[in-house]
C-alpha positions as CSV (number, residue, x, y, z in Angstrom):
1,M,-15.9,9.5,51.0
2,S,-18.6,9.6,48.5
3,D,-18.4,8.0,44.7
4,T,-20.3,10.8,43.4
5,P,-17.2,13.1,42.8
6,S,-15.0,10.5,41.1
7,S,-17.7,9.5,38.9
8,N,-18.7,12.5,37.5
9,A,-15.1,13.5,37.2
10,N,-15.0,10.1,34.7
11,E,-17.9,11.3,32.9
12,A,-16.7,14.4,32.2
13,A,-13.5,13.0,31.2
14,N,-14.6,10.4,29.3
15,G,-18.2,12.1,27.9
16,S,-21.3,9.9,28.1
17,S,-21.8,6.6,27.1
18,D,-23.0,7.8,23.8
19,Q,-20.2,10.1,23.1
20,G,-17.5,8.0,24.3
21,Q,-18.5,5.1,21.2
22,Q,-18.7,8.2,18.8
23,A,-15.3,9.5,19.8
24,M,-13.7,6.5,19.3
25,P,-9.9,7.1,17.6
26,P,-9.5,5.4,14.2
27,Q,-7.9,1.9,14.3
28,I,-6.0,0.2,11.2
29,R,-5.2,-3.4,12.7
30,V,-3.2,-5.9,10.5
31,L,-4.6,-9.1,10.6
32,G,-2.4,-11.2,8.7
33,Q,0.6,-10.3,5.9
34,Y,2.3,-12.2,3.2
35,I,3.8,-13.1,-0.1
36,K,0.9,-13.5,-2.5
37,D,3.1,-13.9,-5.7
38,L,6.9,-13.7,-6.5
39,S,8.8,-14.0,-9.2
40,F,12.7,-13.5,-9.9
41,E,13.9,-14.0,-13.6
42,N,17.9,-13.6,-14.5
43,P,17.5,-14.6,-17.8
44,N,21.3,-13.9,-19.0
45,A,23.1,-15.4,-16.3
46,P,25.8,-16.1,-15.8
47,G,26.1,-13.7,-18.7
48,G,23.9,-10.8,-17.2
49,F,26.3,-10.1,-14.6
50,S,28.3,-6.9,-15.6
51,N,30.3,-3.7,-13.8
52,E,28.0,-1.4,-15.9
53,A,24.9,-0.1,-13.9
54,P,21.5,-1.5,-15.3
55,Q,18.2,1.3,-16.0
56,I,15.9,-0.1,-13.8
57,N,12.5,1.1,-13.9
58,V,10.1,0.5,-10.8
59,A,5.9,0.2,-10.9
60,V,3.7,0.5,-8.4
61,D,0.3,-0.4,-8.0
62,V,-2.0,-0.4,-5.2
63,R,-5.0,-2.8,-4.7
64,V,-8.0,-3.5,-2.8
65,A,-10.8,-6.0,-2.4
66,G,-13.0,-6.1,0.7
67,Q,-13.1,-9.4,2.6
68,K,-15.6,-8.9,5.4
69,D,-17.7,-6.4,7.5
70,K,-14.9,-4.8,8.6
71,D,-11.8,-6.9,6.7
72,Y,-10.2,-5.6,3.4
73,E,-7.5,-7.0,1.8
74,V,-4.8,-4.4,0.2
75,E,-2.3,-6.0,-2.2
76,L,1.1,-3.8,-3.2
77,R,2.4,-4.8,-6.3
78,L,6.0,-3.9,-7.3
79,T,7.6,-4.7,-10.4
80,A,11.6,-4.2,-10.9
81,D,12.9,-4.2,-14.6
82,A,16.4,-4.4,-15.0
83,K,18.1,-3.7,-18.6
84,V,21.7,-2.8,-19.6
85,N,21.7,-2.0,-23.0
86,G,18.3,-2.7,-24.0
87,T,19.1,-6.1,-22.7
88,Q,17.2,-7.6,-19.7
89,V,19.4,-8.1,-16.5
90,F,16.4,-8.9,-14.7
91,L,12.9,-8.8,-13.7
92,V,11.3,-8.8,-10.3
93,E,7.3,-9.5,-9.7
94,L,5.9,-8.9,-6.2
95,V,2.7,-9.0,-4.9
96,Y,2.6,-8.7,-1.0
97,G,-0.5,-8.8,0.4
98,A,-2.2,-8.0,4.1
99,V,-5.5,-8.1,5.5
100,F,-6.5,-5.0,7.5
101,R,-9.1,-4.4,10.2
102,L,-10.8,-1.3,9.8
103,E,-12.6,0.2,12.6
104,N,-14.1,4.1,13.4
105,I,-12.8,5.4,10.3
106,P,-15.7,7.5,8.5
107,E,-17.1,6.1,5.3
108,Q,-15.2,9.4,3.2
109,G,-12.1,8.4,4.6
110,L,-11.7,4.6,3.9
111,Q,-10.7,4.9,0.3
112,P,-8.0,7.3,1.4
113,V,-6.9,4.9,4.8
114,L,-6.8,1.9,2.1
115,L,-4.8,3.4,-0.7
116,I,-2.5,5.2,1.4
117,E,-1.6,4.5,4.9
118,C,-2.4,0.5,4.2
119,P,0.5,0.5,1.8
120,R,2.5,2.5,3.3
121,I,2.4,0.0,6.3
122,L,3.7,-2.9,3.8
123,F,6.2,-0.9,1.7
124,P,9.1,-1.8,4.0
125,F,7.9,-5.3,4.0
126,A,7.8,-5.6,0.5
127,R,11.0,-3.7,-0.3
128,R,13.2,-6.0,2.0
129,V,11.9,-8.9,-0.3
130,I,12.9,-7.8,-3.7
131,A,16.0,-6.5,-1.8
132,D,16.4,-10.3,-0.7
133,M,15.4,-11.5,-4.2
134,T,17.8,-9.4,-6.1
135,R,20.9,-10.2,-3.7
136,D,20.4,-13.7,-4.0
137,G,19.8,-13.3,-7.7
138,G,23.5,-12.6,-7.7
139,F,23.3,-8.6,-7.6
140,P,23.4,-5.7,-5.1
141,P,20.1,-5.7,-3.1
142,L,17.8,-3.2,-4.9
143,M,16.8,-0.7,-2.0
144,I,13.5,1.0,-3.8
145,D,13.0,4.6,-3.4
146,P,10.2,5.5,-0.5
147,I,6.8,5.8,-2.6
148,D,4.7,8.7,-2.0
149,F,1.3,7.1,-1.6
150,A,-0.4,10.0,-1.2
151,A,0.8,11.5,-4.8
152,L,-0.4,8.1,-6.0
153,Y,-3.5,8.4,-4.7
154,R,-3.8,11.8,-6.2
155,Q,-3.2,10.6,-9.4
156,R,-5.6,8.0,-9.4
157,L,-8.4,10.4,-8.7
158,E,-7.2,12.4,-11.4
159,Q,-7.4,9.5,-13.7
160,A,-10.5,8.5,-12.9
161,Q,-11.6,12.4,-13.5
162,A,-10.5,12.7,-16.9
163,E,-11.7,9.3,-18.0
164,Q,-15.1,10.2,-16.0
165,K,-15.0,13.9,-18.1
166,A,-14.5,11.3,-21.4
167,K,-17.5,9.5,-20.9
168,A,-19.2,12.4,-20.0
169,P,-22.1,13.0,-23.3
170,Q,-20.9,16.0,-24.4
171,G,-23.8,18.8,-25.4
172,D,-25.2,20.0,-28.9
173,A,-23.1,22.7,-30.1
């Protein structure tokens, strides 16, 4: 048997070596994840415990910082503020971070990956931390609903565009 047919078959299946490198699939790897900052306040304990359901407001923010060549730190910031009749019941603030290595991602796709996909990976871990903190604080675990990071990304883009329009010089009328 000759090696030539199988060699040609492999080249046909994989493309030439230059094409194979260009066609590498995008990779998102988590190099490490961690709690960067965590705060839980239960200011009216034990008086703050009641059978009345609190009004809970959840705020979400995502921040990104470059680390090295292909490494990025992504922070998922969650704040849950619970009040009953205007009285603070609890406040939990979490900054949950990770370092991601992104490879084979085109430049135009980098921002959506960092602001949509990376926080999507982090969210279940951050959600568990908040649930544990509220439970350990004497309340039922707060299970934050899933977050649509794509919608948050679009909202952020629209805000940036609106700010850019507002800063643009107006023509003389």
